[in-house]
C-alpha positions in Angstrom: -39.6 -47.9 63.2 -39.6 -46.0 59.8 -36.8 -46.8 57.3 -36.0 -43.9 55.1 -32.9 -42.5 53.4 -32.4 -39.4 55.3 -34.9 -37.4 58.0 -32.9 -34.2 57.5 -35.2 -34.0 54.3 -38.5 -34.1 56.5 -39.4 -30.5 56.1 -38.8 -30.7 52.3 -41.6 -33.6 52.2 -43.9 -32.0 54.9 -44.3 -28.9 52.5 -44.9 -31.1 49.4 -47.7 -32.5 51.6 -49.0 -29.4 52.5 -49.1 -28.0 49.2 -51.0 -31.0 47.8 -53.6 -31.3 50.5 -54.8 -27.5 49.3 -55.9 -29.2 46.2 -57.5 -32.3 47.2 -60.8 -31.2 48.7 -62.7 -34.4 48.7 -60.3 -36.4 50.7 -59.9 -33.3 53.2 -63.6 -33.7 53.8 -63.2 -37.5 54.1 -60.5 -36.8 56.6 -62.5 -34.6 58.5 -65.2 -37.2 59.0 -62.9 -39.9 59.9 -61.5 -37.6 62.6 -64.8 -37.4 64.2 -65.9 -40.9 63.6 -62.8 -43.1 63.8 -63.8 -46.0 61.7 -60.4 -47.6 61.9 -59.7 -47.3 65.7 -57.7 -50.3 66.9 -56.9 -51.5 63.2 -53.5 -51.6 61.2 -53.4 -50.9 57.7 -50.4 -51.1 55.3 -50.0 -49.1 52.2 -47.9 -49.8 48.9 -48.4 -47.1 46.5 -46.2 -44.6 44.7 -44.5 -42.6 47.7 -45.1 -38.8 46.9 -47.0 -36.2 48.3 -50.8 -37.3 47.4 -49.9 -40.9 48.9 -48.8 -39.6 51.9 -51.8 -37.6 52.5 -53.7 -40.6 51.8 -51.9 -42.1 54.6 -52.5 -39.3 57.2 -56.3 -39.5 56.3 -56.4 -43.1 57.2 -54.5 -42.1 60.4 -56.9 -39.6 61.2 -59.5 -42.0 61.2 -57.6 -44.0 64.0 -55.6 -46.7 62.0 -52.1 -47.6 62.9 -50.7 -46.9 59.0 -47.6 -48.7 57.7 -46.5 -46.8 54.4 -43.9 -47.9 51.7 -43.6 -47.5 48.0 -44.7 -49.7 44.9 -41.7 -49.0 42.7 -37.9 -48.2 43.6 -37.8 -45.0 41.3 -41.1 -43.4 42.3 -40.1 -42.9 45.9 -39.3 -39.5 46.8 -37.0 -39.5 49.7 -38.2 -36.3 51.4 -41.6 -37.3 51.2 -41.2 -40.5 53.0 -39.0 -38.6 55.7 -41.7 -36.0 55.9 -44.4 -38.7 56.3 -42.3 -40.4 59.1 -41.8 -37.1 60.9 -45.8 -36.9 60.9 -46.2 -40.1 62.6 -46.9 -42.9 59.6 -44.1 -45.9 59.9 -42.8 -45.5 56.6 -40.3 -47.7 54.7 -39.3 -46.2 51.4 -36.1 -45.2 49.7 -35.6 -44.1 46.3 -33.3 -46.2 43.9 -32.8 -49.4 46.1 -32.2 -52.9 44.0 -35.0 -55.6 44.1 -33.8 -57.2 47.3 -33.8 -54.2 49.2 -37.0 -53.0 47.6 -38.6 -56.7 48.7 -37.2 -56.2 52.3 -38.9 -52.4 52.5 -42.2 -54.0 51.6 -41.9 -57.0 53.9 -41.2 -54.4 56.6 -44.1 -52.7 56.1 -46.4 -56.0 56.5 -44.3 -56.8 59.5 -47.0 -55.3 61.8 -49.7 -58.0 60.4 -52.1 -55.5 59.0 -56.0 -55.6 59.4 -56.0 -54.1 55.8 -54.1 -53.4 52.8 -54.0 -51.0 49.9 -51.9 -52.5 47.0 -50.4 -50.7 43.5 -49.4 -53.8 41.2 -50.2 -56.5 43.5 -46.6 -56.8 45.3 -47.9 -57.0 48.8 -50.3 -59.7 47.5 -47.7 -61.7 46.0 -45.6 -61.7 49.2 -48.8 -62.6 51.3 -50.0 -65.4 48.8 -46.0 -66.7 49.4 -43.2 -66.8 51.9 -44.9 -64.3 54.2 -48.5 -65.7 54.1 -48.2 -65.7 58.0 -48.3 -61.9 58.2 -51.5 -61.9 56.9 -53.2 -63.7 59.9 -55.1 -60.3 60.7 -55.9 -59.5 57.3 -59.8 -58.8 56.5 -59.0 -57.5 52.8 -57.8 -54.9 50.9 -57.8 -52.7 47.9 -56.0 -52.5 44.7 -55.8 -49.5 42.2 -54.1 -50.3 39.2 -54.8 -52.1 36.0 -51.9 -54.3 36.2 -52.6 -55.0 39.7 -56.3 -56.2 38.6 -55.4 -58.3 36.0 -53.4 -60.2 38.6 -55.7 -60.2 41.2 -58.9 -61.9 38.6 -56.2 -64.4 37.7 -55.9 -65.4 41.3 -59.5 -65.5 41.6 -60.1 -67.5 38.6 -57.3 -70.1 39.7 -59.2 -70.0 43.5 -55.9 -68.8 45.1 -56.9 -65.6 46.2 -56.2 -65.3 49.9 -58.9 -62.5 51.0 -61.2 -60.4 49.6 -60.0 -57.4 47.4 -61.6 -54.2 46.4 -61.2 -53.3 42.6 -60.4 -49.5 42.9 -59.3 -49.0 39.6 -62.4 -49.8 37.8 -64.5 -47.4 39.8 -65.7 -44.4 37.6 -64.3 -42.1 40.0 -60.6 -43.7 39.5 -60.2 -44.6 35.7 -62.2 -42.1 34.1 -60.3 -39.6 35.5 -57.2 -40.7 37.0 -56.4 -43.1 33.8 -57.5 -40.8 31.3 -56.7 -37.4 32.5 -54.0 -37.9 34.9 -51.8 -40.3 33.0 -52.6 -38.0 29.9 -50.8 -34.7 31.8 -48.6 -36.6 33.9 -46.8 -38.7 31.0 -46.2 -35.9 29.0 -45.1 -33.8 32.0 -42.5 -36.5 32.7 -41.3 -36.8 29.0 -41.1 -33.1 28.3 -39.2 -32.2 31.5 -36.7 -35.4 31.0 -36.1 -34.8 27.5 -36.8 -30.8 26.9 -37.4 -31.4 23.6 -40.5 -30.4 21.2 -43.6 -32.8 20.9 -45.3 -30.7 18.1 -44.5 -32.2 14.8 -43.4 -35.5 16.1 -44.7 -38.9 15.4 -45.9 -40.5 18.6 -46.7 -44.0 18.8 -49.0 -45.2 22.0 -49.6 -48.6 22.4 -52.9 -49.4 23.8 -56.1 -47.6 23.7 -57.5 -48.2 27.2 -58.3 -45.2 29.4 -54.6 -44.3 30.0 -54.0 -44.9 26.1 -56.5 -42.4 25.3 -55.3 -39.7 27.7 -51.6 -39.9 26.3 -52.8 -39.8 22.8 -55.6 -36.8 23.5 -52.9 -34.9 25.2 -49.9 -35.7 22.3 -52.5 -34.6 19.7 -53.0 -31.4 21.5 -49.4 -30.4 21.4 -49.5 -31.0 17.8 -48.0 -34.5 17.5 -49.1 -36.9 14.7 -50.4 -39.9 16.9 -50.3 -43.3 15.8 -52.2 -46.1 17.8 -51.4 -50.1 18.1 -53.9 -52.1 19.7 -54.9 -56.0 20.1 -58.9 -55.2 20.6 -60.7 -54.1 17.4 -63.2 -52.0 19.3 -60.6 -49.9 20.8 -58.7 -49.6 17.7 -61.8 -48.5 15.9 -62.6 -46.1 18.7 -58.8 -44.5 18.3 -59.4 -44.5 14.4 -62.5 -42.2 14.9 -60.6 -40.2 17.5 -58.3 -39.1 14.7 -55.4 -41.3 15.4 -53.5 -43.6 12.7 -54.0 -47.1 13.6 -51.5 -49.8 12.6 -49.7 -53.0 14.1 -46.2 -52.2 16.1 -44.3 -53.7 13.3 -45.5 -51.1 11.0 -45.4 -48.2 13.5 -41.9 -49.0 14.6 -39.7 -47.4 11.8 -42.4 -44.2 12.1 -42.1 -43.6 15.3 -40.1 -40.5 17.2 -41.4 -41.1 20.6 -43.2 -44.5 21.7 -45.2 -44.6 24.9 -46.5 -48.3 26.1 -49.6 -48.3 28.0 -51.1 -51.9 27.8 -50.3 -53.8 31.4 -48.7 -56.3 29.2 -45.2 -57.3 28.6 -42.7 -57.4 25.4 -44.7 -54.4 23.6 -41.4 -53.1 21.9 -39.0 -55.7 21.1 -35.9 -56.6 19.3 -37.5 -56.8 15.6 -38.8 -53.3 16.6 -35.7 -51.6 18.0 -34.0 -53.1 14.8 -36.0 -50.5 12.5 -36.5 -47.7 14.8 -35.5 -44.0 14.0 -31.7 -43.0 15.2 -32.5 -41.2 18.2 -36.2 -42.8 18.8 -37.4 -42.3 22.5 -38.7 -45.2 24.6 -41.1 -44.8 27.5 -43.4 -47.1 29.5 -46.7 -45.8 31.3 -47.6 -49.2 32.5 -47.0 -50.1 36.0 -44.4 -53.0 35.6 -40.8 -52.7 33.5 -41.7 -55.3 31.3 -43.6 -53.4 28.4 -40.0 -52.2 26.7 -37.9 -55.3 26.5 -34.9 -53.9 28.3 -32.9 -56.8 28.2 -33.0 -57.0 24.2 -32.0 -53.5 23.9 -29.0 -54.0 26.2 -27.9 -57.3 24.1 -28.0 -55.4 21.3 -26.2 -52.3 22.3 -22.4 -51.7 21.3 -22.5 -49.0 24.1 -24.9 -48.2 26.8 -24.2 -44.4 28.2 -26.2 -41.9 30.4 -27.4 -39.1 28.2 -29.5 -37.0 30.3 -30.8 -37.4 33.8 -33.1 -40.4 33.5 -32.4 -41.1 29.8 -29.9 -44.2 28.7 -28.7 -44.4 25.5 -28.3 -47.4 23.6 -25.8 -47.2 20.5 -26.6 -50.2 18.1 -23.6 -51.4 15.6 -25.2 -49.7 12.7 -24.6 -46.4 14.5 -28.0 -45.6 15.5 -28.9 -44.6 19.2 -32.0 -45.3 20.9 -33.2 -43.2 24.4 -34.7 -45.3 27.0 -36.5 -43.2 29.6 -36.3 -43.8 33.1 -34.9 -47.4 33.0 -38.4 -48.3 31.2 -40.1 -48.1 34.5 -43.3 -46.2 35.0 -42.3 -42.7 33.5 -44.7 -40.4 35.0 -43.5 -41.3 38.5 -39.9 -42.5 37.9 -39.1 -39.0 36.1 -41.7 -37.1 37.2 -44.0 -36.2 39.9 -47.0 -38.5 39.1 -50.8 -37.5 38.5 -52.0 -34.0 39.6 -53.3 -33.4 43.3 -56.6 -32.7 41.8 -56.8 -36.1 40.0 -55.6 -38.4 42.8 -58.3 -36.8 45.0 -60.6 -38.7 43.5 -58.8 -41.9 43.4 -57.5 -42.0 47.0 -61.0 -40.8 48.2 -62.2 -43.9 46.8 -59.4 -45.7 48.4 -60.3 -44.5 51.6 -64.1 -45.3 51.5 -63.3 -48.5 49.7 -61.4 -49.6 53.2 -64.1 -48.3 55.4 -66.8 -50.3 53.1 -64.4 -53.3 53.3 -64.4 -53.2 57.4 -67.9 -52.9 57.8 -68.6 -55.9 55.6 -65.7 -58.2 55.6 -67.6 -60.9 57.0 -70.1 -60.9 54.1 -67.1 -61.1 51.3 -65.7 -64.1 49.9 -62.3 -64.6 48.5 -63.2 -62.7 45.3 -62.4 -59.5 43.5 -65.3 -57.1 44.4 -66.3 -54.0 42.4 -66.5 -50.7 44.1 -70.4 -49.7 45.5 -72.0 -47.2 43.0 -72.7 -45.3 46.2 -69.1 -44.7 46.7 -68.8 -43.5 43.5 -71.4 -40.9 43.7 -70.4 -39.8 47.0 -67.0 -38.8 45.8 -68.3 -37.1 43.0 -70.6 -35.0 45.1 -67.4 -34.1 47.4 -65.4 -33.3 44.4 -67.9 -30.8 42.7 -68.7 -29.3 46.2 -65.2 -28.5 46.7 -64.6 -27.2 43.2 -67.8 -24.9 43.9 -69.6 -26.6 41.1 -73.5 -27.6 41.3 -75.8 -29.7 39.3 -79.6 -30.3 38.4 -81.8 -32.6 40.3 -85.1 -34.4 38.6 -88.1 -33.3 39.6 -90.7 -35.7 40.7 -92.3 -35.6 37.4 -89.2 -36.3 35.3 -88.3 -39.4 37.8 -91.9 -40.6 37.1 -91.3 -40.3 33.4 -87.9 -41.9 33.4 -89.3 -44.9 35.4 -92.4 -45.5 33.5 -93.2 -46.2 29.9 -95.7 -43.7 28.4 -94.9 -40.6 26.9 
């Protein structure tokens, strides 16, 4: 039975779900095929993804394929209570509430797994942690699952290297139709949408420090530059650092960037990116935000320990007044800013990512008996199929090679 905060919010949630559906043509096409073929008939699927409208539509797509779907969130602050109620009202067992504490959040995850699913979709690895520990018995029917975020993939590979991955997992994050679009264009837009909405301040003319220049960092930096910011990038990878420099960003260590930045965005997937020594030299009224999955990139404990006063300044902005009179502003409690204080990625972006998710589960269902307890890349044909569906939905067409061109490319003679 669903566990949501307020079922009276259901109509608002259904309205949001209907809205995004109009802008997700690839997933609409996949849902239509799933309705005809019922590939998941008789199967139970648990999904743990940010509980908002695009996620809800993915859950409904899987349900259309015959699955009994159990849905929960993957971050206490990203759940939208009206969407959770709306999804529950549409027949999907839903366990998600905004703003719960750590114990309550864990309890909701366990409720979502209590069906003993055949397949899972994870975002950040929380389901996998439970299924690898005290709740391993809830994985007795598992064929495998899919993981969609960079942080979660790091954790999967670490488990696989240690030989403790309990079942096969599909690496959705590294699919081209995911990280090319979701990580770069989705994160680039949704982070700034959240920051601008939350602060109601100008980006142009500010010095923005972006920690990390993977696909997420590239997107954040690109949009900041486009709005007139002076962008500094910090990196540990010399190749990515050189790319950032050639893209027109200044590159330096965080120790040098800390006193210069007006607004900081961490995108590394690592911990302790902004720490006490950086807080000690930051400007008064600097803004700290995180676009990584877990709230460990900004050392919130050190910030609280340094503060002589902690107080709310605006919704989703906490002020930390330091002994010397400076105030540092933390957005969304250091959690994933684009979802904790925003609406997440645009629907058109999540159309590609969630289409890959849906097809990855179908692939896993058909091939589970052939797969070991490893992390598997998404087959190229899934990327190509999602791209074709997306182009078709956008009314776009592309060229095809002639037989002569194919022969030229496959041979060695000019």
